[in-house]
PyMOL Python script that loads the backbone (N, CA, C, O; Angstrom):
from pymol import cmd

cmd.read_pdbstr("""\
ATOM      1  N   MET A   1      -1.571   7.720   2.781  1.00  0.00           N
ATOM      2  CA  MET A   1      -2.747   6.904   2.601  1.00  0.00           C
ATOM      3  C   MET A   1      -2.656   5.721   3.552  1.00  0.00           C
ATOM      4  O   MET A   1      -1.585   5.140   3.729  1.00  0.00           O
ATOM      5  N   ASP A   2      -3.774   5.368   4.159  1.00  0.00           N
ATOM      6  CA  ASP A   2      -3.736   4.185   5.005  1.00  0.00           C
ATOM      7  C   ASP A   2      -3.997   2.947   4.146  1.00  0.00           C
ATOM      8  O   ASP A   2      -4.278   3.057   2.952  1.00  0.00           O
ATOM      9  N   THR A   3      -3.903   1.787   4.755  1.00  0.00           N
ATOM     10  CA  THR A   3      -4.014   0.527   4.023  1.00  0.00           C
ATOM     11  C   THR A   3      -5.381   0.376   3.354  1.00  0.00           C
ATOM     12  O   THR A   3      -5.473  -0.143   2.242  1.00  0.00           O
ATOM     13  N   GLY A   4      -6.427   0.820   4.020  1.00  0.00           N
ATOM     14  CA  GLY A   4      -7.764   0.743   3.455  1.00  0.00           C
ATOM     15  C   GLY A   4      -7.897   1.574   2.187  1.00  0.00           C
ATOM     16  O   GLY A   4      -8.534   1.143   1.225  1.00  0.00           O
ATOM     17  N   GLU A   5      -7.303   2.758   2.180  1.00  0.00           N
ATOM     18  CA  GLU A   5      -7.349   3.634   1.008  1.00  0.00           C
ATOM     19  C   GLU A   5      -6.562   3.033  -0.161  1.00  0.00           C
ATOM     20  O   GLU A   5      -6.989   3.107  -1.314  1.00  0.00           O
ATOM     21  N   VAL A   6      -5.412   2.440   0.154  1.00  0.00           N
ATOM     22  CA  VAL A   6      -4.612   1.798  -0.895  1.00  0.00           C
ATOM     23  C   VAL A   6      -5.387   0.617  -1.480  1.00  0.00           C
ATOM     24  O   VAL A   6      -5.423   0.434  -2.697  1.00  0.00           O
ATOM     25  N   ALA A   7      -6.005  -0.180  -0.612  1.00  0.00           N
ATOM     26  CA  ALA A   7      -6.781  -1.329  -1.062  1.00  0.00           C
ATOM     27  C   ALA A   7      -7.930  -0.891  -1.964  1.00  0.00           C
ATOM     28  O   ALA A   7      -8.181  -1.514  -2.996  1.00  0.00           O
ATOM     29  N   ALA A   8      -8.623   0.172  -1.584  1.00  0.00           N
ATOM     30  CA  ALA A   8      -9.730   0.680  -2.401  1.00  0.00           C
ATOM     31  C   ALA A   8      -9.222   1.200  -3.746  1.00  0.00           C
ATOM     32  O   ALA A   8      -9.859   0.984  -4.777  1.00  0.00           O
ATOM     33  N   MET A   9      -8.084   1.878  -3.736  1.00  0.00           N
ATOM     34  CA  MET A   9      -7.513   2.415  -4.969  1.00  0.00           C
ATOM     35  C   MET A   9      -7.128   1.297  -5.934  1.00  0.00           C
ATOM     36  O   MET A   9      -7.301   1.431  -7.145  1.00  0.00           O
ATOM     37  N   LEU A  10      -6.603   0.190  -5.395  1.00  0.00           N
ATOM     38  CA  LEU A  10      -6.164  -0.928  -6.221  1.00  0.00           C
ATOM     39  C   LEU A  10      -7.264  -1.971  -6.432  1.00  0.00           C
ATOM     40  O   LEU A  10      -7.071  -2.950  -7.153  1.00  0.00           O
ATOM     41  N   ASN A  11      -8.415  -1.754  -5.800  1.00  0.00           N
ATOM     42  CA  ASN A  11      -9.543  -2.680  -5.878  1.00  0.00           C
ATOM     43  C   ASN A  11      -9.155  -4.074  -5.365  1.00  0.00           C
ATOM     44  O   ASN A  11      -9.491  -5.093  -5.968  1.00  0.00           O
ATOM     45  N   MET A  12      -8.449  -4.086  -4.252  1.00  0.00           N
ATOM     46  CA  MET A  12      -8.013  -5.325  -3.606  1.00  0.00           C
ATOM     47  C   MET A  12      -8.404  -5.256  -2.136  1.00  0.00           C
ATOM     48  O   MET A  12      -8.874  -4.222  -1.662  1.00  0.00           O
ATOM     49  N   SER A  13      -8.209  -6.360  -1.414  1.00  0.00           N
ATOM     50  CA  SER A  13      -8.526  -6.373   0.014  1.00  0.00           C
ATOM     51  C   SER A  13      -7.356  -5.799   0.823  1.00  0.00           C
ATOM     52  O   SER A  13      -6.220  -5.743   0.351  1.00  0.00           O
ATOM     53  N   THR A  14      -7.666  -5.377   2.043  1.00  0.00           N
ATOM     54  CA  THR A  14      -6.598  -4.849   2.898  1.00  0.00           C
ATOM     55  C   THR A  14      -5.598  -5.937   3.255  1.00  0.00           C
ATOM     56  O   THR A  14      -4.405  -5.658   3.375  1.00  0.00           O
ATOM     57  N   SER A  15      -6.061  -7.175   3.429  1.00  0.00           N
ATOM     58  CA  SER A  15      -5.131  -8.265   3.747  1.00  0.00           C
ATOM     59  C   SER A  15      -4.173  -8.501   2.587  1.00  0.00           C
ATOM     60  O   SER A  15      -3.005  -8.822   2.808  1.00  0.00           O
ATOM     61  N   TRP A  16      -4.648  -8.348   1.360  1.00  0.00           N
ATOM     62  CA  TRP A  16      -3.787  -8.494   0.189  1.00  0.00           C
ATOM     63  C   TRP A  16      -2.704  -7.413   0.203  1.00  0.00           C
ATOM     64  O   TRP A  16      -1.539  -7.691  -0.080  1.00  0.00           O
ATOM     65  N   VAL A  17      -3.090  -6.198   0.530  1.00  0.00           N
ATOM     66  CA  VAL A  17      -2.120  -5.092   0.571  1.00  0.00           C
ATOM     67  C   VAL A  17      -1.056  -5.388   1.623  1.00  0.00           C
ATOM     68  O   VAL A  17       0.135  -5.215   1.362  1.00  0.00           O
ATOM     69  N   TYR A  18      -1.471  -5.834   2.813  1.00  0.00           N
ATOM     70  CA  TYR A  18      -0.493  -6.146   3.860  1.00  0.00           C
ATOM     71  C   TYR A  18       0.485  -7.229   3.406  1.00  0.00           C
ATOM     72  O   TYR A  18       1.683  -7.130   3.670  1.00  0.00           O
ATOM     73  N   LYS A  19      -0.015  -8.256   2.729  1.00  0.00           N
ATOM     74  CA  LYS A  19       0.841  -9.380   2.321  1.00  0.00           C
ATOM     75  C   LYS A  19       1.730  -9.038   1.131  1.00  0.00           C
ATOM     76  O   LYS A  19       2.898  -9.426   1.100  1.00  0.00           O
ATOM     77  N   GLU A  20       1.198  -8.326   0.165  1.00  0.00           N
ATOM     78  CA  GLU A  20       1.889  -8.155  -1.108  1.00  0.00           C
ATOM     79  C   GLU A  20       2.644  -6.837  -1.273  1.00  0.00           C
ATOM     80  O   GLU A  20       3.471  -6.727  -2.178  1.00  0.00           O
ATOM     81  N   ALA A  21       2.394  -5.860  -0.451  1.00  0.00           N
ATOM     82  CA  ALA A  21       2.982  -4.535  -0.637  1.00  0.00           C
ATOM     83  C   ALA A  21       4.503  -4.578  -0.713  1.00  0.00           C
ATOM     84  O   ALA A  21       5.091  -3.984  -1.616  1.00  0.00           O
ATOM     85  N   SER A  22       5.139  -5.262   0.211  1.00  0.00           N
ATOM     86  CA  SER A  22       6.605  -5.284   0.209  1.00  0.00           C
ATOM     87  C   SER A  22       7.138  -6.031  -1.009  1.00  0.00           C
ATOM     88  O   SER A  22       8.186  -5.664  -1.541  1.00  0.00           O
ATOM     89  N   LYS A  23       6.438  -7.075  -1.463  1.00  0.00           N
ATOM     90  CA  LYS A  23       6.863  -7.801  -2.664  1.00  0.00           C
ATOM     91  C   LYS A  23       6.771  -6.926  -3.902  1.00  0.00           C
ATOM     92  O   LYS A  23       7.554  -7.079  -4.840  1.00  0.00           O
ATOM     93  N   LEU A  24       5.817  -6.011  -3.902  1.00  0.00           N
ATOM     94  CA  LEU A  24       5.596  -5.137  -5.054  1.00  0.00           C
ATOM     95  C   LEU A  24       6.478  -3.893  -5.019  1.00  0.00           C
ATOM     96  O   LEU A  24       6.550  -3.145  -5.994  1.00  0.00           O
ATOM     97  N   GLY A  25       7.140  -3.681  -3.900  1.00  0.00           N
ATOM     98  CA  GLY A  25       8.006  -2.516  -3.782  1.00  0.00           C
ATOM     99  C   GLY A  25       7.309  -1.314  -3.167  1.00  0.00           C
ATOM    100  O   GLY A  25       7.850  -0.209  -3.186  1.00  0.00           O
ATOM    101  N   LEU A  26       6.123  -1.514  -2.624  1.00  0.00           N
ATOM    102  CA  LEU A  26       5.427  -0.419  -1.942  1.00  0.00           C
ATOM    103  C   LEU A  26       5.903  -0.384  -0.501  1.00  0.00           C
ATOM    104  O   LEU A  26       5.686  -1.327   0.260  1.00  0.00           O
ATOM    105  N   LYS A  27       6.541   0.690  -0.142  1.00  0.00           N
ATOM    106  CA  LYS A  27       7.111   0.799   1.193  1.00  0.00           C
ATOM    107  C   LYS A  27       6.088   1.415   2.142  1.00  0.00           C
ATOM    108  O   LYS A  27       5.597   2.521   1.916  1.00  0.00           O
ATOM    109  N   GLY A  28       5.777   0.684   3.202  1.00  0.00           N
ATOM    110  CA  GLY A  28       4.861   1.183   4.217  1.00  0.00           C
ATOM    111  C   GLY A  28       5.633   1.864   5.327  1.00  0.00           C
ATOM    112  O   GLY A  28       6.763   1.489   5.639  1.00  0.00           O
ATOM    113  N   TYR A  29       5.015   2.863   5.915  1.00  0.00           N
ATOM    114  CA  TYR A  29       5.611   3.592   7.032  1.00  0.00           C
ATOM    115  C   TYR A  29       4.777   3.307   8.268  1.00  0.00           C
ATOM    116  O   TYR A  29       3.592   3.638   8.311  1.00  0.00           O
ATOM    117  N   LYS A  30       5.385   2.701   9.265  1.00  0.00           N
ATOM    118  CA  LYS A  30       4.685   2.246  10.460  1.00  0.00           C
ATOM    119  C   LYS A  30       4.714   3.329  11.533  1.00  0.00           C
ATOM    120  O   LYS A  30       5.773   3.849  11.884  1.00  0.00           O
ATOM    121  N   PHE A  31       3.533   3.656  12.043  1.00  0.00           N
ATOM    122  CA  PHE A  31       3.401   4.643  13.107  1.00  0.00           C
ATOM    123  C   PHE A  31       2.780   3.956  14.316  1.00  0.00           C
ATOM    124  O   PHE A  31       1.670   3.431  14.229  1.00  0.00           O
ATOM    125  N   GLY A  32       3.477   3.956  15.423  1.00  0.00           N
ATOM    126  CA  GLY A  32       2.997   3.311  16.628  1.00  0.00           C
ATOM    127  C   GLY A  32       3.725   2.009  16.865  1.00  0.00           C
ATOM    128  O   GLY A  32       4.659   1.652  16.147  1.00  0.00           O
ATOM    129  N   ARG A  33       3.271   1.301  17.899  1.00  0.00           N
ATOM    130  CA  ARG A  33       3.910   0.048  18.267  1.00  0.00           C
ATOM    131  C   ARG A  33       2.889  -1.072  18.346  1.00  0.00           C
ATOM    132  O   ARG A  33       1.700  -0.844  18.572  1.00  0.00           O
ATOM    133  N   GLY A  34       3.375  -2.264  18.157  1.00  0.00           N
ATOM    134  CA  GLY A  34       2.548  -3.446  18.361  1.00  0.00           C
ATOM    135  C   GLY A  34       1.439  -3.607  17.339  1.00  0.00           C
ATOM    136  O   GLY A  34       1.535  -3.142  16.203  1.00  0.00           O
ATOM    137  N   ARG A  35       0.393  -4.272  17.772  1.00  0.00           N
ATOM    138  CA  ARG A  35      -0.724  -4.591  16.880  1.00  0.00           C
ATOM    139  C   ARG A  35      -1.523  -3.367  16.469  1.00  0.00           C
ATOM    140  O   ARG A  35      -2.196  -3.379  15.439  1.00  0.00           O
ATOM    141  N   ASN A  36      -1.453  -2.316  17.266  1.00  0.00           N
ATOM    142  CA  ASN A  36      -2.227  -1.114  16.981  1.00  0.00           C
ATOM    143  C   ASN A  36      -1.474  -0.116  16.108  1.00  0.00           C
ATOM    144  O   ASN A  36      -1.951   0.995  15.876  1.00  0.00           O
ATOM    145  N   ALA A  37      -0.312  -0.507  15.632  1.00  0.00           N
ATOM    146  CA  ALA A  37       0.470   0.382  14.775  1.00  0.00           C
ATOM    147  C   ALA A  37      -0.278   0.625  13.469  1.00  0.00           C
ATOM    148  O   ALA A  37      -0.924  -0.276  12.932  1.00  0.00           O
ATOM    149  N   LYS A  38      -0.186   1.813  12.982  1.00  0.00           N
ATOM    150  CA  LYS A  38      -0.843   2.180  11.727  1.00  0.00           C
ATOM    151  C   LYS A  38       0.205   2.200  10.625  1.00  0.00           C
ATOM    152  O   LYS A  38       1.279   2.778  10.792  1.00  0.00           O
ATOM    153  N   VAL A  39      -0.107   1.571   9.506  1.00  0.00           N
ATOM    154  CA  VAL A  39       0.803   1.550   8.363  1.00  0.00           C
ATOM    155  C   VAL A  39       0.258   2.505   7.320  1.00  0.00           C
ATOM    156  O   VAL A  39      -0.888   2.384   6.887  1.00  0.00           O
ATOM    157  N   LEU A  40       1.094   3.458   6.920  1.00  0.00           N
ATOM    158  CA  LEU A  40       0.706   4.436   5.916  1.00  0.00           C
ATOM    159  C   LEU A  40       1.614   4.322   4.709  1.00  0.00           C
ATOM    160  O   LEU A  40       2.762   3.892   4.821  1.00  0.00           O
ATOM    161  N   TYR A  41       1.099   4.706   3.562  1.00  0.00           N
ATOM    162  CA  TYR A  41       1.839   4.667   2.304  1.00  0.00           C
ATOM    163  C   TYR A  41       1.787   6.046   1.672  1.00  0.00           C
ATOM    164  O   TYR A  41       0.795   6.762   1.805  1.00  0.00           O
ATOM    165  N   LYS A  42       2.852   6.412   0.988  1.00  0.00           N
ATOM    166  CA  LYS A  42       2.869   7.684   0.283  1.00  0.00           C
ATOM    167  C   LYS A  42       2.065   7.537  -1.005  1.00  0.00           C
ATOM    168  O   LYS A  42       2.273   6.604  -1.781  1.00  0.00           O
ATOM    169  N   LYS A  43       1.154   8.463  -1.215  1.00  0.00           N
ATOM    170  CA  LYS A  43       0.284   8.402  -2.389  1.00  0.00           C
ATOM    171  C   LYS A  43       1.098   8.457  -3.672  1.00  0.00           C
ATOM    172  O   LYS A  43       0.769   7.775  -4.643  1.00  0.00           O
ATOM    173  N   ALA A  44       2.149   9.254  -3.687  1.00  0.00           N
ATOM    174  CA  ALA A  44       2.988   9.367  -4.883  1.00  0.00           C
ATOM    175  C   ALA A  44       3.646   8.030  -5.224  1.00  0.00           C
ATOM    176  O   ALA A  44       3.770   7.683  -6.398  1.00  0.00           O
ATOM    177  N   GLU A  45       4.068   7.278  -4.204  1.00  0.00           N
ATOM    178  CA  GLU A  45       4.694   5.979  -4.437  1.00  0.00           C
ATOM    179  C   GLU A  45       3.680   4.964  -4.970  1.00  0.00           C
ATOM    180  O   GLU A  45       3.996   4.164  -5.851  1.00  0.00           O
ATOM    181  N   VAL A  46       2.465   5.004  -4.431  1.00  0.00           N
ATOM    182  CA  VAL A  46       1.421   4.094  -4.905  1.00  0.00           C
ATOM    183  C   VAL A  46       1.061   4.423  -6.351  1.00  0.00           C
ATOM    184  O   VAL A  46       0.922   3.523  -7.179  1.00  0.00           O
ATOM    185  N   CYS A  47       0.911   5.705  -6.652  1.00  0.00           N
ATOM    186  CA  CYS A  47       0.582   6.124  -8.026  1.00  0.00           C
ATOM    187  C   CYS A  47       1.708   5.778  -8.986  1.00  0.00           C
ATOM    188  O   CYS A  47       1.448   5.374 -10.119  1.00  0.00           O
ATOM    189  N   LYS A  48       2.948   5.929  -8.557  1.00  0.00           N
ATOM    190  CA  LYS A  48       4.100   5.588  -9.394  1.00  0.00           C
ATOM    191  C   LYS A  48       4.099   4.090  -9.705  1.00  0.00           C
ATOM    192  O   LYS A  48       4.312   3.696 -10.852  1.00  0.00           O
ATOM    193  N   TRP A  49       3.859   3.250  -8.683  1.00  0.00           N
ATOM    194  CA  TRP A  49       3.805   1.808  -8.901  1.00  0.00           C
ATOM    195  C   TRP A  49       2.668   1.457  -9.842  1.00  0.00           C
ATOM    196  O   TRP A  49       2.820   0.621 -10.732  1.00  0.00           O
ATOM    197  N   LEU A  50       1.541   2.093  -9.641  1.00  0.00           N
ATOM    198  CA  LEU A  50       0.363   1.831 -10.481  1.00  0.00           C
ATOM    199  C   LEU A  50       0.638   2.210 -11.937  1.00  0.00           C
ATOM    200  O   LEU A  50       0.221   1.507 -12.857  1.00  0.00           O
ATOM    201  N   GLU A  51       1.330   3.308 -12.135  1.00  0.00           N
ATOM    202  CA  GLU A  51       1.680   3.755 -13.496  1.00  0.00           C
ATOM    203  C   GLU A  51       2.635   2.764 -14.168  1.00  0.00           C
ATOM    204  O   GLU A  51       2.567   2.560 -15.380  1.00  0.00           O
ATOM    205  N   GLN A  52       3.524   2.151 -13.384  1.00  0.00           N
ATOM    206  CA  GLN A  52       4.460   1.171 -13.931  1.00  0.00           C
ATOM    207  C   GLN A  52       3.757  -0.092 -14.397  1.00  0.00           C
ATOM    208  O   GLN A  52       4.290  -0.837 -15.218  1.00  0.00           O
ATOM    209  N   GLN A  53       2.553  -0.335 -13.870  1.00  0.00           N
ATOM    210  CA  GLN A  53       1.807  -1.537 -14.238  1.00  0.00           C
ATOM    211  C   GLN A  53       1.023  -1.367 -15.536  1.00  0.00           C
ATOM    212  O   GLN A  53       0.415  -2.318 -16.026  1.00  0.00           O
ATOM    213  N   ARG A  54       1.035  -0.188 -16.078  1.00  0.00           N
ATOM    214  CA  ARG A  54       0.289   0.109 -17.301  1.00  0.00           C
ATOM    215  C   ARG A  54       0.800  -0.747 -18.451  1.00  0.00           C
ATOM    216  O   ARG A  54       2.006  -0.903 -18.639  1.00  0.00           O
ATOM    217  N   ILE A  55      -0.122  -1.290 -19.205  1.00  0.00           N
ATOM    218  CA  ILE A  55       0.220  -2.089 -20.391  1.00  0.00           C
ATOM    219  C   ILE A  55       0.345  -1.131 -21.568  1.00  0.00           C
ATOM    220  O   ILE A  55      -0.538  -0.311 -21.820  1.00  0.00           O
ATOM    221  N   GLN A  56       1.437  -1.251 -22.267  1.00  0.00           N
ATOM    222  CA  GLN A  56       1.702  -0.348 -23.407  1.00  0.00           C
ATOM    223  C   GLN A  56       0.834  -0.660 -24.580  1.00  0.00           C
ATOM    224  O   GLN A  56       0.931   0.002 -25.613  1.00  0.00           O
TER     225      GLN A  56
END
""", "prot")
cmd.dss("prot")
cmd.show_as("cartoon", "prot")
cmd.util.cbc("prot")
cmd.orient("prot")
């Protein structure tokens, strides 16, 4: 999933995802170099993190 898809799934902005992902434990995978590099996330990891946020 790219950053835009993760942001839409979490109902947050893409800038929020870029800033907070590493703090939340979401590991991004960088493809390319420099400013044009694309950051992708594994859908299973995002879903796992989201499931951990569930209130019992």
